[in-house]
N, C-alpha and C positions, 0 to 999 in steps of 0.2 A: 310133638316133643316139646317139653317146657324149657324155657330159658332160665338160667340162674344169673341174677344180676346183683352185684354188690353196690350198696349205697353207703357212703361214709362222709360225715361232716368232719373236715380236717383243716388244720392250720397250714400255713405255707411251709412250716418246718416239720410236718408229718405227725402232729399230735391230733388225736381224735377227740371228739366231744366225750367227756367222761366226768360226770358230776360227783361221783362218790369220792370223798376224801381228797378233793383236788382244790387247790387255792383259787383257781380260776374257773370253777364250776359254772356252767351255763354261759360260757364266753361267747357263744354264737348269738345270744339274745339281742345284743345291740344292732346286729346286722339283719334281723328278720324284718321283712316288709311284706305287704300283700302281693307285690309283684314276685318276690322270691318264693312265697308259698304257692302261687299259681304255677310258677316255673317248676317247682318241685313236684307238685301234684301231677302236672303234665308228664314229667319224666317217669314217675312211678306208674302212671297209667290209671285208668278208672277202676280196674279190678286186678288184684294180685293176691298171691299167698305170701306168707312170711317164713323165712328160715331164721331161727334164733338159737343162740347158745343159751344154756340154762341161766347164766348170770344176767344176760340181756333180757330174757323172758321175765325173770324175777324183778328186774328194775322197771320194765315196761308195765307190768301188771299193777304197779303202784301208781302209775300215771294214766295210761290210756283209757282204761275202763271208766274213769271219772273225769275225763278231759272235756266233756261237753259235746254239743251237737255242732260239729263243723266238718268240712269234707275230709281232712286228713284223719281226724279221730274216727270218723265213721268208716273210712276205708280200712284203717288198721284194725279196728274192732271187728269188722265183718270178715277180714281175711282169716283163712285157716292158718294157724300157727304150727309149723313143723319144728319141733324142739329137740336139740341134742341134749339128752339128759339120762342120768342113771336112776332117776326117781320119777318115772312116768306116772306113777299113781298119785303124785301130788300136783299134777297139772290141772288147773281149774279154770283159767281164762280161755274160753273157746270161741269158735271151734278150734280144737287143738288135737294134735297127734304127735307122738314121739317118733323119732327116727329109727328106733331100735338099737340093738346092741352094736351092730356094725354100721356106723354113721355113713361111711362112704358107700357101702353096698345099698343101704336104704335110700340114699340120695340118687344113686345111679338108677334104681328102679323107679323112684318118684319122677325123676327127670325124663324118663322114657315114656311116661304116660301123657295122655292128652290133658290139658288143663291150663290154668293161669300161670303167668310168669311167677317165679319164686324170687322174692326180694330178701337179700341178706343184709342186715344192718346191725352194727354195734359189736359183733363178736369177733375179736381179733384171732382167737384160737381157731374158730370155725372158718374164718376168711382165709387164713394161711393154709389150713388143711385142704380146703376145697380148691384153691388155686393150684396147690401142689398136685392134687389128684386130677387136674384138668377138667373140673366140672363147671367152672365159671365161664359164662359167655360174655358178660359185660362188667366193666368196673366204672361206676359213676362216683366221681369225687366232687363233693360240694366244698370248695376251697374258700376259706375266709382270709381276708387281708390282715392277718395277725401272725406274729412269731411268738410262740409260747415257751420255747427253750427246753422245757421238760414236761413230761406227762406220758400218758399211755399212747403208744405208737400203734399204727394200723396193722402192722404185721409182727408176728412173734420172732424171736431170735432164730428159730429153726427154719424160717422161710427161705425157699430157694428162688433165685432170680427168675422173673417172668418177662415176656415181651408182650407189649400192648400196641394196638393200632388206634391212632386218633380217629374219632368219629365226629365229635362236635363240641363246641363251647357256647354256653349262654351266660349272660351276666345280669346282675341286678344293679340298681343305682348306688347301692352301698358297697359295691366292689366284690360281691360274692360271685364266684365262677362255678358253673355246673359243667364239669368236664366229663365227657363220655368217651370210653375206650372199649374196643373189642379185645378180648383176651385171645392171644395167638398161641401161647404155649411157653415152654422153657426158653430162656434167653439164649440165643445162639452165641457160641464162644468164638 
């Protein structure tokens, strides 16, 4: 059975990295280091597949296929991209597959197969949907030492409270923390 793991780059106040129409686009760049990249690559693992919402897929296709020859780009470009979309005929950056009409059912079936871990990054709608459906195994937050005040949040307004169990924390010399949590389920009242 595959694990589904969320990876999000996030500020201390819960804003995720989001470059489109945002005054502080690429705010994570000053904190990037070789040590941080090695830590992130180790957390992703050497082989994985991707889960992407359509907007994230469209944003990533503009960058990753032309990013050059380095380990993260090579891993992302080689990964099978499973995309939540209503326009599967326009998917061109592969290997790629759409999740079908019923995203939750498609992911339940995919998760039950043997294969690589599935990494979800960037899609707030998909992140909230999959957590609410109980399909997420791990949440990995790459936390940057900044407060942004406003911006795109990791979860949608419709998100229901969830309980996580602490697994580990790693840090870089620039103060970036890679926090890993196991998803337990709905928050107990």
